N, C-alpha and C positions, 0 to 999 in steps of 0.2 A: 498822382496822375502820370500815366506812361508818356514818355517822350514820343512825339510823332516822328516817323521816319521821312526823310526827304528823298524824293524820287527824281529830283531835277537833274542830277548828274549821271543818271543811268543811260546807257545806250538804248536804242529802240528795242533791240533784241532782249536785253536784260529787263527792260521795263515790261515788255509783253510776257516774259517768263514770270516776273514777279506778280503781274496781274493774274495769270493763270494759277499760280501758287495760292494767292489770296482767295481767288474764287473757289478753288478746291477746298481750302481750309474752311471757308464760310459754309459751303454746302455740306461738309462733313460734320460741322459743329452746330448747325442751325436747322430747325424744321419750322416751316411756315405753312399754315393751312391756306388754301386758296381764298378762304373767306377772310382771313386776317391780312392777306397780302396787301390789299389796297391801303389799309390803315398803316401797316408797317412801312410800306414803300413811301408814303407821304411823310411820315415822321422821319425816317432815316434820310431821305433825300432833301428834306427841308432844313433839318437842323445840323446834320453832320458835325455833331459835338459843338454846335454854335459857331462853327467855322465861318458861316456866312456873315457874321458881324464884322469880321476883319477884312472882308473882300468887298469890292465895288461891283455888285452884281447888277447887270443891266435889267431894266424893267421888262424888256422883251423876253429875257430868259424866264422871269417869273411868269409872265403871261403865257408863254409857250408851254411851260411845265404844267400849269393848271389847265390849260386847254387840252393838252394831251392826256392828262390825268382824268379829266372829266369825260373825254371821249372813251377812254379805256373802261372806266366804271360803267358808263351807259352801255357799252358793248357787252360787258359781263352781265349786267342786269338783263339785257335783252336775251342773251343766251340762256340764262337761268329761267326766264319766263316760259321758254319752250318746253321745260320739263314739267 
């Protein structure tokens, strides 16, 4: 298993540059259909390589995530119904 990189000691500018680099790398290496997005997003954001097990994540964060996720999927469904 690859060792995770620590970003805690990076300056704000270096952190933002690293985020942009990772985003560009992701977009170049991954293709996600709009129909797969919701499943993929839920899986990736929930599990993050099971990182959530080591963190004390507040119940409100879980609630807010699922509320926003639900609202997004309903909006997508409503948009598709118009076709």
